[in-house]
C-alpha positions as a printed NumPy array, in Angstrom:
array([[130.11 ,  15.565,   6.204],
       [128.718,  17.88 ,   8.852],
       [125.408,  16.984,  10.468],
       [123.54 ,  19.594,  12.468],
       [121.04 ,  18.2  ,  14.953],
       [118.321,  20.267,  16.639],
       [116.992,  19.451,  20.088],
       [113.339,  20.093,  20.901],
       [111.654,  19.274,  24.192],
       [108.167,  18.488,  25.368],
       [106.138,  18.318,  28.533],
       [103.352,  15.804,  28.939],
       [100.422,  15.728,  31.314],
       [ 97.952,  12.95 ,  31.949],
       [ 95.356,  11.863,  34.525],
       [ 96.345,   9.225,  37.059],
       [ 94.031,   6.719,  35.354],
       [ 96.439,   6.626,  32.364],
       [ 99.726,   6.233,  34.249],
       [ 99.821,   2.419,  34.143],
       [100.076,   2.572,  30.342],
       [103.182,   4.774,  30.347],
       [106.855,   3.772,  30.54 ],
       [108.797,   4.758,  33.662],
       [112.225,   6.24 ,  32.969],
       [114.986,   7.815,  35.055],
       [116.573,  11.223,  34.55 ],
       [120.265,  11.955,  34.972],
       [119.599,  13.25 ,  38.492],
       [118.092,   9.871,  39.426],
       [114.459,  10.977,  39.586],
       [111.875,   8.812,  37.889],
       [109.174,   9.989,  35.513],
       [106.516,   8.448,  33.31 ],
       [106.68 ,   9.011,  29.584],
       [105.31 ,   7.89 ,  26.238],
       [105.629,   4.069,  26.04 ],
       [108.862,   2.65 ,  24.591],
       [107.135,   1.077,  21.585],
       [105.954,   4.525,  20.472],
       [108.955,   6.569,  21.625],
       [111.489,   4.381,  19.761],
       [109.625,   4.943,  16.477],
       [109.409,   8.693,  17.155],
       [113.196,   8.778,  17.645],
       [113.694,   6.899,  14.384],
       [111.322,   9.007,  12.275],
       [112.507,  12.359,  13.6  ],
       [116.125,  11.202,  13.302],
       [115.748,  11.218,   9.51 ],
       [115.391,  15.033,   9.711],
       [118.024,  15.39 ,  12.471],
       [115.652,  16.32 ,  15.284],
       [115.97 ,  15.006,  18.837],
       [112.776,  15.148,  20.898],
       [113.314,  14.97 ,  24.66 ],
       [110.932,  14.868,  27.609],
       [111.58 ,  17.768,  29.979],
       [108.721,  17.217,  32.416],
       [105.832,  14.839,  33.1  ],
       [102.824,  16.027,  35.069],
       [100.047,  13.851,  36.457],
       [ 96.774,  15.068,  37.859],
       [ 93.727,  13.712,  39.67 ],
       [ 91.177,  11.877,  37.576],
       [ 88.216,  14.024,  36.54 ],
       [ 84.99 ,  13.408,  38.418],
       [ 82.626,  10.711,  37.237],
       [ 80.075,  12.326,  34.934],
       [ 82.363,  15.142,  33.855],
       [ 82.68 ,  15.732,  30.079],
       [ 86.237,  14.375,  29.965],
       [ 85.483,  11.082,  31.733],
       [ 83.354,   8.842,  29.531],
       [ 82.967,   5.078,  29.476],
       [ 84.524,   3.089,  26.677],
       [ 81.16 ,   1.45 ,  26.031],
       [ 79.467,   4.793,  25.4  ],
       [ 81.881,   5.475,  22.553],
       [ 82.137,   1.928,  21.228],
       [ 78.398,   1.223,  21.537],
       [ 79.002,  -1.659,  23.918],
       [ 78.496,  -2.552,  27.58 ],
       [ 82.135,  -1.861,  28.517],
       [ 82.036,   0.329,  31.642],
       [ 85.772,   1.161,  31.632],
       [ 86.296,   4.89 ,  32.141],
       [ 88.474,   6.736,  29.637],
       [ 89.952,  10.214,  29.598],
       [ 88.451,  12.062,  26.629],
       [ 89.372,  15.429,  25.145],
       [ 87.707,  17.713,  22.669],
       [ 89.84 ,  19.334,  19.993],
       [ 89.977,  22.759,  21.632],
       [ 90.648,  21.391,  25.13 ],
       [ 87.325,  22.698,  26.408],
       [ 87.016,  19.374,  28.271],
       [ 90.329,  19.891,  30.052],
       [ 88.882,  18.919,  33.432],
       [ 91.227,  19.45 ,  36.39 ],
       [ 94.452,  19.053,  34.409],
       [ 97.636,  20.446,  35.94 ],
       [ 98.912,  23.627,  34.316],
       [102.127,  23.182,  32.336],
       [105.362,  24.904,  33.315],
       [106.072,  27.973,  31.211],
       [107.448,  26.342,  28.048],
       [110.481,  27.548,  26.159],
       [110.206,  28.494,  22.49 ],
       [111.661,  25.084,  21.606],
       [109.123,  23.149,  23.623],
       [105.738,  21.546,  22.927],
       [103.153,  20.88 ,  25.623],
       [101.311,  17.571,  25.131],
       [ 98.116,  16.469,  26.841],
       [ 97.621,  12.709,  26.685],
       [ 94.164,  11.204,  26.459],
       [ 92.452,   7.933,  25.595],
       [ 90.34 ,   9.523,  22.87 ],
       [ 89.974,  12.911,  21.23 ],
       [ 87.124,  14.42 ,  19.261],
       [ 87.059,  17.391,  16.958],
       [ 85.533,  20.694,  18.01 ],
       [ 84.366,  21.19 ,  14.426],
       [ 80.833,  20.011,  15.012],
       [ 77.982,  19.008,  12.739],
       [ 74.86 ,  20.778,  14.011],
       [ 71.527,  18.981,  13.625],
       [ 67.926,  19.904,  14.405],
       [ 66.166,  16.613,  13.682],
       [ 62.467,  15.8  ,  13.886],
       [ 61.951,  12.185,  14.906],
       [ 58.654,  10.323,  14.588],
       [ 57.472,   8.106,  17.463],
       [ 54.905,   5.351,  16.879],
       [ 55.21 ,   3.954,  20.415],
       [ 55.652,   5.564,  23.854],
       [ 59.364,   4.664,  23.751],
       [ 61.707,   5.445,  20.852],
       [ 65.326,   4.246,  20.944],
       [ 67.171,   5.363,  17.835],
       [ 70.44 ,   6.59 ,  16.355],
       [ 70.522,  10.339,  15.975],
       [ 72.133,  10.205,  12.54 ],
       [ 72.858,   7.65 ,   9.833],
       [ 76.432,   8.946,   9.459],
       [ 78.414,   6.481,  11.559],
       [ 81.381,   8.865,  11.705],
       [ 79.683,  11.22 ,  14.151],
       [ 79.231,  10.881,  17.92 ],
       [ 76.756,  12.793,  20.08 ],
       [ 77.918,  13.443,  23.626],
       [ 76.043,  14.537,  26.744],
       [ 78.12 ,  17.721,  26.768],
       [ 78.832,  19.728,  23.652],
       [ 82.344,  19.303,  22.184],
       [ 82.462,  23.067,  21.651],
       [ 82.09 ,  24.111,  25.309],
       [ 83.308,  23.015,  28.714],
       [ 80.099,  22.066,  30.481],
       [ 77.212,  22.87 ,  28.167],
       [ 74.471,  20.303,  27.609],
       [ 74.65 ,  19.094,  24.017],
       [ 71.074,  17.953,  23.408],
       [ 69.019,  21.151,  23.62 ],
       [ 65.234,  21.012,  24.075],
       [ 64.491,  24.587,  25.162],
       [ 62.099,  26.149,  22.644],
       [ 61.329,  22.789,  20.981],
       [ 58.022,  20.887,  21.125],
       [ 56.481,  17.483,  20.627],
       [ 53.549,  17.474,  18.231],
       [ 50.811,  14.97 ,  17.358],
       [ 51.143,  13.968,  13.702],
       [ 47.489,  13.636,  12.7  ],
       [ 48.033,  14.474,   9.035],
       [ 48.348,  10.806,   8.151],
       [ 45.181,   9.723,   9.97 ],
       [ 42.535,   8.771,   7.355],
       [ 39.801,  11.402,   6.994],
       [ 37.11 ,   8.891,   7.956],
       [ 38.902,   8.297,  11.264],
       [ 39.104,  11.949,  12.298],
       [ 35.915,  13.428,  10.794],
       [ 33.211,  11.892,  12.915],
       [ 29.496,  12.397,  13.358],
       [ 28.563,  13.446,  16.88 ],
       [ 26.331,  11.311,  19.039],
       [ 22.744,  12.533,  19.498],
       [ 20.556,  12.929,  22.548],
       [ 17.44 ,  15.001,  23.201],
       [ 15.779,  15.26 ,  26.593],
       [ 12.113,  16.254,  26.648],
       [ 10.891,  17.674,  29.942],
       [  8.005,  19.7  ,  31.236],
       [  8.758,  23.329,  31.7  ],
       [  8.14 ,  26.814,  30.436],
       [  7.693,  26.6  ,  26.673],
       [  6.692,  30.207,  26.199],
       [  3.062,  29.548,  25.249],
       [  0.325,  26.916,  25.133],
       [  1.613,  25.423,  21.883],
       [  5.192,  26.777,  21.938],
       [  8.193,  24.644,  22.831],
       [ 11.749,  25.769,  23.598],
       [ 14.724,  23.897,  22.041],
       [ 18.366,  24.392,  22.956],
       [ 21.763,  22.74 ,  22.766],
       [ 23.44 ,  24.462,  25.721],
       [ 27.031,  23.688,  24.736],
       [ 27.125,  24.434,  21.005],
       [ 23.758,  25.855,  19.998],
       [ 23.591,  29.137,  21.799],
       [ 20.246,  30.683,  22.876],
       [ 17.141,  28.509,  22.803],
       [ 14.634,  28.841,  19.948],
       [ 10.834,  28.56 ,  20.067],
       [  9.123,  25.855,  18.008],
       [  5.417,  26.498,  17.366],
       [  3.401,  23.321,  16.982],
       [ -0.415,  23.262,  17.088],
       [ -0.838,  19.953,  15.254],
       [ -0.927,  16.952,  17.559],
       [  0.543,  14.471,  15.002],
       [  3.011,  16.496,  12.904],
       [  5.487,  19.37 ,  12.963],
       [  4.809,  22.226,  10.524],
       [  7.278,  22.612,   7.628],
       [  8.24 ,  26.08 ,   8.818],
       [  9.264,  24.618,  12.191],
       [ 11.066,  21.706,  10.548],
       [ 13.181,  24.274,   8.703],
       [ 13.899,  26.082,  11.988],
       [ 14.978,  22.79 ,  13.576],
       [ 17.367,  22.038,  10.713],
       [ 18.839,  25.544,  10.753],
       [ 19.43 ,  25.348,  14.5  ],
       [ 20.931,  21.846,  14.236],
       [ 23.375,  22.856,  11.492],
       [ 24.345,  26.053,  13.311],
       [ 25.631,  23.929,  16.172],
       [ 28.516,  22.778,  13.934],
       [ 29.878,  26.304,  13.729],
       [ 30.937,  25.744,  17.326],
       [ 32.896,  22.536,  16.766],
       [ 35.081,  23.384,  19.755],
       [ 32.137,  22.989,  22.132],
       [ 31.136,  19.698,  20.492],
       [ 34.713,  18.396,  20.914],
       [ 34.74 ,  19.496,  24.549],
       [ 31.509,  17.56 ,  25.061],
       [ 33.158,  14.393,  23.739],
       [ 31.763,  14.822,  20.207],
       [ 28.188,  14.783,  21.486],
       [ 25.085,  16.896,  20.849],
       [ 22.614,  16.973,  23.718],
       [ 19.455,  18.93 ,  22.962],
       [ 16.915,  20.008,  25.56 ],
       [ 13.198,  20.425,  24.704],
       [ 10.744,  21.935,  27.196],
       [  6.977,  22.532,  27.119],
       [  3.707,  22.032,  28.947],
       [  3.067,  18.812,  30.842],
       [ -0.403,  17.919,  29.512],
       [ -0.885,  14.875,  27.302],
       [ -1.184,  16.859,  24.048],
       [  2.017,  18.757,  24.799],
       [  3.876,  15.548,  25.603],
       [  2.791,  14.202,  22.204],
       [  3.866,  17.372,  20.38 ],
       [  7.234,  17.314,  22.161],
       [  7.682,  13.724,  21.043],
       [  6.963,  14.745,  17.433],
       [  9.504,  17.576,  17.603],
       [ 12.091,  15.275,  19.131],
       [ 11.474,  12.64 ,  16.436],
       [ 11.846,  15.259,  13.683],
       [ 15.101,  16.537,  15.191],
       [ 16.5  ,  13.015,  15.384],
       [ 15.544,  12.465,  11.719],
       [ 17.466,  15.62 ,  10.791],
       [ 20.484,  14.258,  12.693],
       [ 20.223,  10.838,  11.025],
       [ 20.072,  12.322,   7.523],
       [ 22.801,  14.925,   8.12 ],
       [ 26.276,  14.414,   6.683],
       [ 27.889,  16.981,   8.99 ],
       [ 30.892,  15.807,  11.014],
       [ 33.342,  17.212,  13.528],
       [ 37.132,  17.026,  13.182],
       [ 38.061,  15.116,  16.316],
       [ 40.862,  12.802,  17.387],
       [ 42.875,  12.2  ,  20.595],
       [ 45.778,  13.893,  18.841],
       [ 43.765,  17.079,  18.263],
       [ 43.08 ,  19.755,  20.854],
       [ 39.732,  21.477,  21.441],
       [ 40.449,  23.872,  18.583],
       [ 41.061,  21.009,  16.154],
       [ 44.796,  21.693,  15.932],
       [ 47.473,  19.012,  16.524],
       [ 48.232,  18.624,  20.219],
       [ 51.65 ,  19.86 ,  21.186],
       [ 53.694,  20.469,  24.278],
       [ 57.23 ,  21.307,  25.448],
       [ 59.99 ,  18.768,  24.898],
       [ 60.596,  18.943,  28.643],
       [ 57.635,  16.545,  28.866],
       [ 59.78 ,  13.876,  27.193],
       [ 62.291,  11.814,  29.205],
       [ 65.584,  11.555,  27.286],
       [ 68.403,   9.101,  28.014],
       [ 71.807,   8.909,  26.304],
       [ 72.126,   5.189,  25.557],
       [ 75.502,   5.64 ,  23.838],
       [ 77.329,   8.056,  21.593],
       [ 74.921,   7.546,  18.713],
       [ 71.724,   6.192,  20.201],
       [ 69.285,   8.114,  22.399],
       [ 66.121,   6.943,  24.148],
       [ 62.974,   9.08 ,  24.21 ],
       [ 60.012,   8.218,  26.488],
       [ 56.705,  10.056,  25.995],
       [ 54.689,  10.826,  29.139],
       [ 51.544,   8.786,  29.863],
       [ 48.808,   8.613,  32.451],
       [ 47.522,  12.175,  32.378],
       [ 45.191,  14.446,  30.467],
       [ 46.144,  14.558,  26.809],
       [ 49.558,  12.963,  27.346],
       [ 51.203,  11.972,  24.043],
       [ 52.238,   8.548,  25.29 ],
       [ 48.566,   7.604,  25.648],
       [ 47.58 ,   8.276,  22.032],
       [ 50.843,   7.605,  20.189],
       [ 50.717,   4.777,  17.65 ],
       [ 50.076,   3.967,  14.027],
       [ 47.542,   6.316,  12.417],
       [ 44.002,   5.244,  13.3  ],
       [ 40.794,   6.58 ,  14.832],
       [ 42.368,   6.509,  18.309],
       [ 46.131,   6.754,  17.677],
       [ 48.634,   8.811,  15.702],
       [ 52.424,   9.21 ,  15.519],
       [ 54.076,  11.914,  17.636],
       [ 56.915,  14.077,  16.316],
       [ 59.69 ,  15.169,  18.669],
       [ 62.336,  17.794,  17.914],
       [ 65.528,  19.183,  19.466],
       [ 69.011,  20.322,  18.463],
       [ 72.323,  18.528,  18.951],
       [ 75.888,  18.751,  17.653],
       [ 77.889,  15.737,  16.506],
       [ 81.637,  15.353,  16.283],
       [ 84.145,  12.814,  14.975],
       [ 87.234,  11.195,  16.443],
       [ 90.731,  12.511,  15.76 ],
       [ 94.216,  11.161,  16.539],
       [ 95.191,  14.495,  18.034],
       [ 95.864,  18.049,  16.966],
       [ 98.326,  20.872,  17.465],
       [ 98.422,  24.647,  17.521],
       [100.424,  27.399,  19.184],
       [102.804,  24.879,  20.724],
       [100.074,  22.81 ,  22.401],
       [ 99.232,  19.283,  21.342],
       [ 96.585,  16.707,  22.138],
       [ 97.758,  13.132,  21.706],
       [ 95.529,  10.068,  21.735],
       [ 97.74 ,   7.427,  23.322],
       [ 97.379,   4.254,  21.259],
       [ 99.953,   1.96 ,  22.85 ],
       [ 98.505,  -0.999,  20.92 ],
       [ 99.208,   0.875,  17.644],
       [102.745,   2.216,  18.162],
       [103.404,   3.034,  14.495],
       [100.3  ,   5.188,  13.865],
       [100.663,   6.851,  17.273],
       [104.345,   7.68 ,  16.629],
       [103.381,   9.18 ,  13.272],
       [100.72 ,  11.328,  14.94 ],
       [103.395,  12.743,  17.258],
       [105.699,  13.411,  14.304],
       [102.828,  14.83 ,  12.235],
       [101.741,  17.341,  14.884],
       [105.333,  18.272,  15.677],
       [105.819,  18.616,  11.908],
       [103.225,  21.392,  11.848],
       [105.081,  23.175,  14.654],
       [108.307,  22.823,  12.647],
       [106.698,  24.55 ,   9.676],
       [105.109,  21.784,   7.654],
       [103.668,  21.781,   5.224],
       [105.57 ,  24.515,   3.466],
       [102.701,  26.212,   1.682],
       [101.709,  29.838,   2.142],
       [101.672,  31.422,   4.669],
       [104.617,  29.308,   5.885],
       [107.932,  30.953,   4.876],
       [110.457,  28.869,   2.951],
       [113.962,  28.381,   4.407],
       [116.598,  30.567,   2.725],
       [118.249,  28.904,  -0.236],
       [115.339,  26.56 ,  -0.996],
       [112.878,  26.933,  -3.815],
       [109.255,  27.149,  -2.638],
       [107.795,  23.623,  -2.788],
       [105.105,  23.1  ,  -5.426],
       [101.461,  22.529,  -4.559],
       [ 99.092,  19.942,  -6.062],
       [ 97.952,  22.229,  -8.89 ],
       [101.417,  23.054, -10.201],
       [103.209,  19.708, -10.054],
       [103.822,  19.287,  -6.325],
       [102.038,  17.646,  -3.406],
       [101.151,  20.384,  -0.925],
       [ 97.559,  21.478,  -0.29 ],
       [ 95.494,  23.589,   2.104],
       [ 91.873,  23.238,   3.173],
       [ 89.073,  25.469,   1.904],
       [ 85.352,  25.131,   2.552],
       [ 84.114,  26.355,  -0.831],
       [ 85.435,  26.377,  -4.39 ],
       [ 87.058,  27.131,  -6.689],
       [ 89.56 ,  24.479,  -5.618],
       [ 92.739,  25.591,  -7.319],
       [ 96.15 ,  26.987,  -6.333],
       [ 96.548,  24.019,  -4.011],
       [ 93.275,  24.397,  -2.116],
       [ 91.125,  21.35 ,  -1.406],
       [ 88.033,  20.646,   0.692],
       [ 89.501,  18.339,   3.369],
       [ 91.97 ,  18.143,   6.294],
       [ 92.042,  21.421,   8.208],
       [ 95.283,  23.311,   7.729],
       [ 98.192,  22.741,   5.322],
       [ 99.237,  19.164,   4.493],
       [101.157,  16.993,   2.061],
       [ 99.619,  14.46 ,  -0.349],
       [102.872,  12.748,  -1.388],
       [102.207,   9.052,  -1.91 ],
       [ 98.632,   9.539,  -3.092],
       [ 97.851,   8.293,  -6.649],
       [ 98.478,  11.2  ,  -9.021],
       [ 95.147,  10.628, -10.768],
       [ 93.401,  11.739,  -7.56 ],
       [ 95.08 ,  15.158,  -7.532],
       [ 92.534,  17.18 ,  -9.556],
       [ 89.487,  16.31 ,  -7.434],
       [ 88.364,  18.756,  -4.728],
       [ 88.491,  15.952,  -2.142],
       [ 91.123,  13.808,  -3.883],
       [ 88.187,  11.525,  -4.823],
       [ 87.801,  10.81 ,  -1.074],
       [ 90.984,   8.762,  -1.25 ],
       [ 92.658,   7.641,   1.97 ],
       [ 95.74 ,   5.446,   2.369],
       [ 95.305,   1.739,   2.982],
       [ 97.443,  -0.666,   4.976],
       [ 99.979,  -1.198,   2.18 ],
       [100.25 ,   2.446,   1.085],
       [103.221,   4.631,   1.934],
       [102.353,   8.319,   2.287],
       [104.058,  11.296,   3.853],
       [103.803,  11.745,   7.615],
       [102.199,  15.091,   6.771],
       [ 99.196,  13.473,   5.012],
       [ 96.154,  15.012,   6.691],
       [ 94.788,  12.081,   8.685],
       [ 95.864,   8.797,  10.199],
       [ 94.182,   5.557,  11.152],
       [ 95.033,   2.148,  12.535],
       [ 97.523,   1.286,   9.759],
       [101.183,   2.283,   9.921],
       [101.205,   3.914,   6.491],
       [102.774,   7.307,   7.375],
       [106.284,   6.119,   8.255],
       [108.443,   8.922,   6.838],
       [108.485,  12.537,   5.818],
       [108.479,  12.678,   2.006],
       [111.649,  13.919,   0.197],
       [110.348,  17.482,  -0.144],
       [109.225,  17.709,   3.503],
       [112.545,  16.159,   4.568],
       [114.545,  18.803,   2.687],
       [112.532,  21.64 ,   4.23 ],
       [112.758,  20.201,   7.745],
       [116.51 ,  19.727,   7.483],
       [116.822,  23.395,   6.548],
       [114.491,  24.768,   9.232],
       [115.784,  26.938,  12.031],
       [113.964,  25.447,  15.013],
       [114.667,  27.975,  17.74 ],
       [110.91 ,  28.585,  17.904],
       [108.224,  25.914,  17.457],
       [105.447,  27.782,  19.237],
       [104.838,  30.96 ,  17.257],
       [102.456,  30.703,  14.312],
       [104.477,  30.28 ,  11.132],
       [102.969,  33.252,   9.357],
       [104.456,  35.404,  12.146],
       [107.993,  34.03 ,  11.758],
       [110.748,  35.074,   9.438],
       [111.999,  32.564,   6.897],
       [114.305,  30.058,   8.525]])
């Protein structure tokens, strides 16, 4: 029996804040280095040994911790929704949050570069543009009901770009739910009667300076009554004031008429009659003005830029919004349940959420979430990501080693599948797990569904290391028989070039 082993190497880099969790080892030249902890490394050796691959550390690089407040240094409490202030080194899936990490040595074609971190989050974000409703000056709420997603201060798709965007967004008073009786109100009435130029011995001038426009003349020669013709003129003038509702709103929903005429006793009596008739018209009128603290002078909902609102990131899911108070037309002063004096306030913005991952790999680079308390799952993540670099899973465009029959996919009797965002989901394509993977160990009845019926392995399941995702259970202990055969046959002189660019081997 001839066994052919292949040696692959890796470099790791990590911030100083992670070094205490690593195992110190010595090289043949006597120099010491820090490496993946023994509990994880021993399982990696065992699981790769089944496909005759030795994985050796060639170099370990440490670097200064990123600055407090940088995207890659986030407290444990922020992510776990607790008060734990322990700082952790966090990566996004595309290494946009790389911080001040040391640059790797130029790797060989048989070498993988690994960046260690405490947590990693996908760069495949879920964009949201929510409208939240405030009924109090302070709103503290989760951004989304989907507990899988986190919302960081910086976007997981860029190095230093603010994630919660308010530019171009507004807060707006939500007066639609205020009962009509509470926002359609009759103005108050006042009429001052003073001596002045009435235009003639029995002519009196009436005006409402704010809403009524030019004054009108009321002719009244009867000492105890107002002629019907003049009553009609009074009513017409009164009702015309409501065409300028803006002016009435600006006056605090008030009508203040002014009546002038001669100062003799008969004129004072006639002015009193005119005033009494005008007040009667007001009392009998059903006309109202649309007015509410949440409405502006034009009767439209008040609005303003979201920069007025103070926003705090409480944790990775919950944000705190504080509406401004204490100034003219500030939303915090009128926000509340719908009533004659209050209304809800809508706030809007955009934000992108992301979800946690165990790591990822591409073009010879790997991100590894170091879970020293879960050595089995962490070891399988290392073997899974290295498996991709070794050509797994073997579904197009990956070439098949010479002498082997192309492995079958899930729609023709096998277990391989690739991701696809939209149907039809056939020829091995499914809508989950980015890239090619292996579903060996999944119940066969789940195969036909586009998402495998949302199945995921439990603690007692035994699936292939190349199943698309891992968790806290050690249920991906081995490469399945088909993956094992392909990996044994692989020529591993290059684990960095994309597989669709390599020849079969």
